[in-house]
Each structure stands twice: as C-alpha cells, then as structure tokens.
C-alpha positions in Angstrom: -0.3 -0.2 0.1 1.5 3.6 -1.3 2.3 5.3 1.5 -0.2 9.0 2.2 1.2 12.0 2.2 -0.1 15.1 3.7 -1.0 18.5 1.6 1.3 20.9 1.6 3.7 19.3 3.6 6.7 17.7 1.0 6.5 16.9 -2.7 4.4 18.4 -5.3 1.7 20.2 -3.3 4.6 22.2 -1.1 5.7 23.0 -4.3 2.4 24.2 -5.3 2.4 26.2 -1.6 5.5 27.7 -2.6 4.8 28.9 -6.4 1.1 30.7 -5.0 3.0 32.4 -2.6 5.4 33.8 -4.6 2.6 35.1 -7.3 0.5 36.9 -4.6 3.8 38.4 -3.1 4.0 39.9 -7.0 0.2 40.5 -7.1 0.2 42.5 -3.6 3.7 44.7 -5.0 1.5 45.4 -8.4 -1.8 46.6 -6.3 0.8 49.1 -4.4 2.7 50.2 -7.8 -0.7 50.9 -9.7 -2.4 52.8 -6.7 0.7 55.0 -6.2 0.9 55.2 -9.9 -2.8 56.6 -9.7 -1.8 58.8 -6.7 1.1 60.4 -8.3 -0.9 61.2 -11.5 -3.6 62.9 -9.2 -0.9 64.9 -7.2 0.6 65.8 -11.1 -2.7 67.1 -12.4 -3.2 69.0 -9.4 -0.1 70.9 -9.8 -1.0 71.7 -13.5 -4.5 73.1 -12.9 -3.0 75.6 -9.8 0.5 76.5 -12.4 -2.7 76.9 -15.2 -4.6 78.9 -12.9 -2.0 81.3 -11.5 -0.5 82.1 -15.2 -4.0 83.2 -16.4 -4.9 85.1 -13.6 -1.4 87.1 -13.7 -1.6 87.4 -17.3 -4.9 88.7 -17.5 -4.1 91.1 -14.7 -0.8 92.5 -16.2 -1.8 92.4 -19.9 -4.8 94.8 -18.8 -5.2 98.3 -17.3 -6.8 97.0 -14.1 -3.1 96.8 -12.0 -2.2 100.3 -13.4 -5.7 101.9 -12.6 -5.5 100.1 -9.1 -2.1 101.0 -8.2 -2.4 104.4 -9.3 -4.7 105.2 -6.8 -1.5 105.2 -4.5 -0.6 108.0 -7.1 2.9 106.8 -7.0 4.3 106.1 -10.6 6.9 104.7 -9.6 5.4 102.1 -7.1 2.8 101.6 -10.2 5.9 100.7 -12.4 7.9 98.8 -9.8 4.5 96.5 -9.1 3.8 96.3 -13.2 7.1 95.1 -13.8 7.3 92.6 -10.9 4.1 90.6 -12.0 5.2 90.8 -15.6 8.6 89.0 -14.4 6.0 86.6 -12.1 4.4 86.0 -15.7 7.6 85.2 -17.2 9.1 83.3 -14.7 6.1 81.2 -14.8 5.7 80.8 -18.1 9.0 79.3 -18.1 8.3 76.9 -15.2 5.5 75.6 -17.2 7.9 74.8 -20.3 10.7 72.6 -17.7 7.9 71.4 -15.6 5.4 69.4 -17.8 2.9 68.7 -15.2 0.3 67.8 -17.4 2.5 65.2 -19.5 4.1 64.0 -16.4 0.3 63.3 -15.1 -0.6 61.3 -18.2 2.1 58.9 -18.3 1.6 57.9 -14.7 -2.3 57.0 -15.5 -0.4 55.4 -18.8 1.6 53.5 -16.6 -1.1 53.0 -14.1 -3.0 51.6 -17.3 -0.5 48.9 -18.1 -0.6 47.9 -14.1 -4.0 47.4 -13.9 -4.3 45.3 -16.9 -1.2 43.1 -15.2 -3.2 43.6 -11.7 -6.1 41.7 -13.5 -3.7 39.2 -14.7 -2.4 38.2 -11.8 -6.0 37.8 -10.3 -7.4 35.1 -13.1 -3.7 33.4 -12.3 -4.0 33.1 -9.1 -7.8 31.8 -9.4 -6.1 28.9 -11.6 -3.6 28.2 -9.2 -6.3 27.9 -6.0 -8.5 25.7 -8.7 -6.1 23.6 -10.1 -6.9 24.4 -13.5 -3.5 25.3 -14.1 -0.4 23.0 -14.3 2.6 24.3 -12.2 4.8 24.6 -15.8 1.8 26.8 -16.8 1.8 28.3 -14.4 5.5 29.5 -13.7 5.5 30.4 -17.8 2.2 32.7 -17.1 4.2 34.3 -14.1 7.6 34.6 -15.9 5.3 36.4 -18.8 3.5 39.2 -16.3 7.0 39.8 -14.4 8.3 40.7 -18.1 5.4 42.7 -18.4 5.9 44.7 -15.0 8.9 45.5 -16.0 8.1 46.5 -19.0 5.3 49.2 -17.8 8.0 50.8 -15.6 10.6 50.8 -18.0 11.5 54.6 -18.6 8.4 55.7 -16.9 9.0 58.7 -14.6 9.4 58.1 -10.6 6.9 58.5 -8.0 7.2 60.6 -4.7 7.0 59.7 -0.8 4.1 61.4 -0.7 2.0 59.2 -3.6 3.3 56.0 -2.4 1.8 57.3 1.5 -1.5 58.6 -0.2 -1.7 54.9 -1.6 -0.5 53.7 1.7 -4.2 55.4 3.2 -6.0 54.3 0.2 -4.8 50.5 0.7 -5.2 50.8 4.8 -1.7 49.6 4.9 1.1 50.0 7.0 4.7 51.5 5.6 6.4 48.0 5.3 6.8 46.3 1.5 6.1 43.1 2.7 2.3 41.5 2.8 0.8 38.4 5.1 -1.4 36.2 3.6 -4.6 38.2 5.5 -3.2 41.9 3.9 -3.3 40.3 0.5 -6.5 38.5 1.3 -7.9 42.1 1.5 -7.0 42.8 -2.0 -8.7 40.0 -3.4 -12.0 38.8 -4.5 -13.4 36.5 -0.8 -13.6 33.7 -3.1 -9.8 33.3 -3.6 -8.8 34.2 -0.2 -6.9 31.6 1.5 -7.9 32.6 5.1 -11.3 33.8 5.0 -12.8 33.8 8.4 -10.0 35.5 9.4 -10.2 38.4 6.6 -14.3 39.0 7.3 -13.1 39.5 10.7 
C-alpha cells in the first residue's frame, strides 16, 4: 500500500504552495504600484491646474489697465511701474516653469503606467484563481508568472519616478502600513472573497 503524504508538507503540493505564495506577493506589489501611480497622477494634475490658474490670473492682470488703475490710486508712478514690472516678471517665470515642469504630461505618463499595471493586476488575479482551482499546471503557471513579471518590468521602463507623498497616499488608500511586505491576510484584503486563503479571518 502506498504511503500517504499530507498536502502542503512535501513533494508537489509543497512546490505548489511556494509558487502560489510568490504569485500572491507579486500581486500585492502590483496593487501597491498601481495605486501609487494613480495618486502620483492626481498630484501632478493638481500642480498643473494650479500652474495654469496662476499663469492665467497674472497674465490677465498684467496685460490690462486694471493693475495700473489700482496701483495708480496711491498716486505714486514709481510704485505703479515697480509693481507692474514685478508681475510681468512673475508671468515670465511661471511661463518658463510651465515649459520645464510639464505636470500635465507627467500626469498622463503616470496614468499610462497605471493603466498597464491595472491589466497586469487583473491577470495576476486570474493566475491566482487558476492556481487555487487547480486549473493550470505548475509549468503553465510558471510561464504565465514569468510573462507577467516581464510585462511589469516593461511598464516601469522609462516611466517617471513617483514620490513619497504618492506612496503615502497609496498606503492610506489601501489601509496598509509602510512595510513593502505582505502577510497572507493583507493580500487577502485585495482579493475577491472566493480567492482568499483565510476567509474567516479576512471577514473579521
């Protein structure tokens, strides 16, 4: 009579559990990266709106007679000329800054990366589902894992850097701490309930 082996201890089942653990860890990192890119895109777009708003306001003020009329109330031509020149200088400075700091373009770039990571994230969920249901062989799973890792690397290629502010906002959005490691329960919170390993604990 063949000797029975408890699941998850040795042999093929043990290898399966390690593969699933690695895929889940990679999935958790992609979740964080995706959310951080979204937050960074929001930050850049907010900067762009402020940049454009200030530029429009200062341009409108400096190009009309409003400023001359207001400052002229003080009856000091020298003061009027000084203030007018200062605002014109600000307009020039902000215009140059808008050419060098392309917040709108940077926001679009981060959203582009986030879009790629979203697709990768969903593909990881499908892979986790296949692994947990036994619908995919180990060899197929490893091939798919390698493809997703390569796709993730491609998404990061030449992408703009994120900031600690965006990462902090991603942490708040995902209700996570500062560690870039994930416990089983924490990754479970990112997954649909049917794909969680600790379903009872995840609900609590």
